C-alpha positions in Angstrom: -32.2 -15.9 -27.8 -28.7 -17.3 -27.5 -27.3 -13.8 -27.9 -29.4 -12.5 -25.0 -28.1 -15.3 -22.7 -24.5 -14.5 -23.8 -25.1 -10.8 -23.0 -26.6 -11.7 -19.6 -23.6 -14.0 -18.8 -21.1 -11.3 -19.8 -22.9 -8.7 -17.6 -22.9 -11.1 -14.6 -19.2 -11.9 -15.1 -18.2 -8.2 -15.3 -20.3 -7.4 -12.3 -18.7 -10.1 -10.3 -15.2 -9.0 -11.3 -16.0 -5.4 -10.4 -17.3 -6.5 -7.0 -14.2 -8.6 -6.3 -11.8 -5.7 -7.3 -13.7 -3.2 -5.1 -13.7 -5.6 -2.1 -9.9 -5.9 -2.4 -9.3 -2.1 -2.6 -7.5 -0.8 0.4 -7.1 -4.2 2.1 -4.3 -4.5 4.5 -2.0 -7.5 4.2 0.2 -8.1 7.3 3.7 -9.2 6.6 5.2 -12.5 7.8 7.8 -12.8 10.5 10.2 -9.9 10.6 13.3 -10.4 8.5 11.8 -13.2 6.4 11.0 -11.1 3.3 13.3 -10.3 0.4 16.0 -7.6 0.8 14.7 -4.1 0.0 15.8 -2.6 -3.3 18.3 0.3 -2.9 15.9 3.1 -3.8 13.5 2.0 -1.1 16.2 1.4 1.5 17.5 4.9 0.8 14.2 6.4 1.9 14.3 4.9 5.4 15.4 6.6 8.6 16.3 4.2 11.4 15.0 6.7 13.9 11.5 6.6 12.5 9.5 3.6 14.0 7.3 3.3 10.8 7.8 4.7 7.3 4.9 4.5 4.9 6.5 4.0 1.4 3.9 4.8 -1.2 4.8 3.2 -4.6 3.2 5.3 -7.4 3.4 5.8 -11.1 3.0 8.9 -13.3 -0.5 8.0 -14.6 -2.0 6.5 -11.5 -5.3 8.3 -10.8 -5.8 7.2 -7.1 -2.1 7.9 -6.2 -2.9 11.6 -5.5 -5.7 10.7 -3.1 -3.4 8.2 -1.4 -0.6 10.7 -1.1 -2.8 13.3 0.5 -4.3 10.8 3.0 -0.9 9.3 4.0 0.9 12.7 4.3 -1.9 13.9 6.6 -1.8 10.8 8.6 2.0 11.0 9.1 1.7 14.7 10.0 -0.8 13.8 12.8 0.8 10.6 14.1 3.9 10.5 16.2 6.5 8.0 14.9 4.9 7.8 11.4 6.6 9.1 8.3 5.4 9.1 4.7 7.5 9.1 1.5 6.4 8.7 -2.1 8.5 6.7 -4.6 7.6 7.0 -8.3 8.4 3.6 -9.9 7.4 4.6 -13.4 11.0 4.4 -14.6 12.0 1.8 -12.0 9.9 -1.3 -12.8 12.6 -3.5 -11.3 11.8 -2.0 -7.9 8.2 -2.9 -8.2 9.1 -6.4 -9.5 11.5 -7.1 -6.6 8.8 -6.1 -4.1 6.1 -8.1 -5.8 4.0 -5.0 -6.5 1.4 -5.5 -9.2 -0.6 -2.3 -8.9 -0.3 1.3 -7.8 -0.7 2.8 -5.4 0.8 0.2 -3.1 1.8 1.3 0.3 4.5 -0.6 2.3 4.8 0.1 6.1 8.4 -0.5 7.0 10.1 -0.5 10.3 13.3 1.6 10.9 15.3 -1.5 10.1 13.5 -2.0 6.8 11.4 -5.0 7.9 8.0 -5.0 6.2 5.2 -4.6 8.7 2.3 -4.6 6.2 1.2 -3.5 2.7 -1.9 -2.0 1.3 -3.0 -2.3 -2.4 -5.1 0.7 -3.5 -6.2 3.6 -1.4 -5.9 2.7 2.3 -8.7 3.2 4.8 -7.3 5.6 7.4 -8.8 4.0 10.6 -7.9 0.5 9.5 -4.3 1.5 8.7 -3.8 3.2 12.0 -5.3 0.2 13.9 -2.9 -2.1 12.1 0.1 0.0 12.9 -0.8 0.7 16.5 1.6 -1.9 17.9 4.5 -0.4 16.0 4.0 3.3 16.9 4.9 5.0 20.2 2.0 5.1 22.7 0.0 8.3 22.6 0.0 10.3 25.8 -3.2 11.0 27.4 
């Protein structure tokens, strides 16, 4: 009987962990005040264009399954949104970049201003509408 209770306890624990991980997937975390974060690593800074209001820097790795889905979503979003640019940085061979940015999982997407200030970050596959809503104040106003 003790084995049955142990099995039930393990199943409940695994279910709770799965639920928590799923709830965090694609969650947007707004950055603190501009300019208060750590300096950007060189490979990330090199991807920025000061003329772009927002650059979405997707941090990926070679064996990341959801990175492809994220890449397609962000590229499409950037193509359809004025002032938004998407770049993908494979950090498989650059673990120091991920460490300096405090990235613990891929994909992680950083939204950076033209000056390199972090606007927000998303762990996992972003939710399109939530991401656009969070970036609205940083993008040029749409005509119409």
